[in-house]
C-alpha angles and dihedrals in degrees: 000000000000090000089052091052091048090051092047097051097063090047091052091049091049093050092048091050092050091053096044123114090244092054092050091046093051090052091054095250094130096163091055091045090053093048091048091050092050093050091050094048092050088059097037118015089193097056101138097197091053093045091052093056105031103086097041092045090053094048094045093047091047092049091049092056093045091051091053090047093052092046091050093050090055095047128095093227108132090217095049094118090061088057090047092050094050092049092050087048089055090048091053089051089057091050092048091053089050094050092055094052113075093188090053092049090057090058101039102021128210114335129195118245128228100221094123092050091047092052092047092050094050090047090056091045090053091050091053092051092046093053092047089051093052091048093052093044092051092063091072093221121132095225090051090050089058090054090046090053091056092048094051092048090049090051091054092046093049093049113015113231094010107174110299095321093132092054091043088054090054091049091048091048091055092047089050094048120102109227110213124192110208111203123214116279112240124198119216114210127146094199111029135056102221136183121218093193094118094049093044092050092051092047093050092049088056095045090051090051089055091050093048096053116111110267091359093148091200132098127185125211131192113217094262095050092045091053090052094044095077092230114142097211138001121235093230138012120216113203121192121180133165114229121217109324113212130194108199129216121286112256124199121192128187124210124185126199133187106214130192137168128193131212094036120148106252100168149325133265117190089346092306124120117251115211126206146140124290123202139192140172113228127197116194120189120199122194120193135184118187123203127189142174142120143244117228112212118196126176115194132190100229095205097053095023088225122144109247095185136356128181139162113222110200123203142181135186126191118199111204133181132178131199133159154159139229143203121211135027112350090211088075090065127090119240091255092050092049090050091050092048090055089061129085130214117282133196116244116263116268117271092257093058091046089051092053091053091045091056095055098078089041089054089055091052093046096050090048090054093046092048092051091051104038102029107030 
């Protein structure tokens, strides 16, 4: 234990040294050195290590920010005022820390802030972003509208309430958004009258989730909503249609098993267990109904009437049910066999229920395709 303590003490001293104001100052991290000094002096106004570093750390940190500001002002970088604003913001953070530390004020004294310069820089930065946004939006191209949206949002974030940047961002977002008309989803079946309500509901939940993502730039309309939207024409048309849906024949298969288990208690002799072998004949019936079909997905550019993407998504679903019976000692059966033998024969589900199950794997394929196209 003593050896462990001896080993721990040097490590603790080393860690403390690495995180000291002097250590940060020597590494050139003057802002960190200043903040560490301030925090120490708030707790202990007589902290000698902090007092030794405080003033130089402040001056060096301040000069670093001013140097970056001057370099940025002389540069040709279109976003230079954002750099200037952030550096003035950092300078004001130093001053604020100083003002809330009485011991620090005694060493450095009152210092002017740069709030006016910070505000002016961010105002100029917002103006640059606003002008870039208007320039991009004026081109009339969707991709440029997306860039314009980012510029207008940046303008409002840099200088809250700048002009009508927030409204401009909304206008740019709408111009950048792809409006997609999703046609009704027919089901082709020669034999059955089927409803696709379940599948349609699931698809629309997913499409709405795509539309509601941040910066999704896509909006889906059903025919009724598009008619009421006042839009003359969608950008794209998404067509989904089930090909021939087939419910196959019902197949019934019989399997027979001879089961036995050894070392089972079969009786008692003079109050002692007698072990032996138990046997049973098991008959398991399996009924299957296979369904198959496919969903054709077609995405069309409504202006050129060209097909952007077209795929056929096949699907199958096999309904299966097992029941059975046995003769002999039930202890010879497995748990699964015993469970099956406790069941009785059932009729297959109606075609509508089979269709719902059949659509589930197709839904997974469809959402994967839509995500790849509209999200990625």
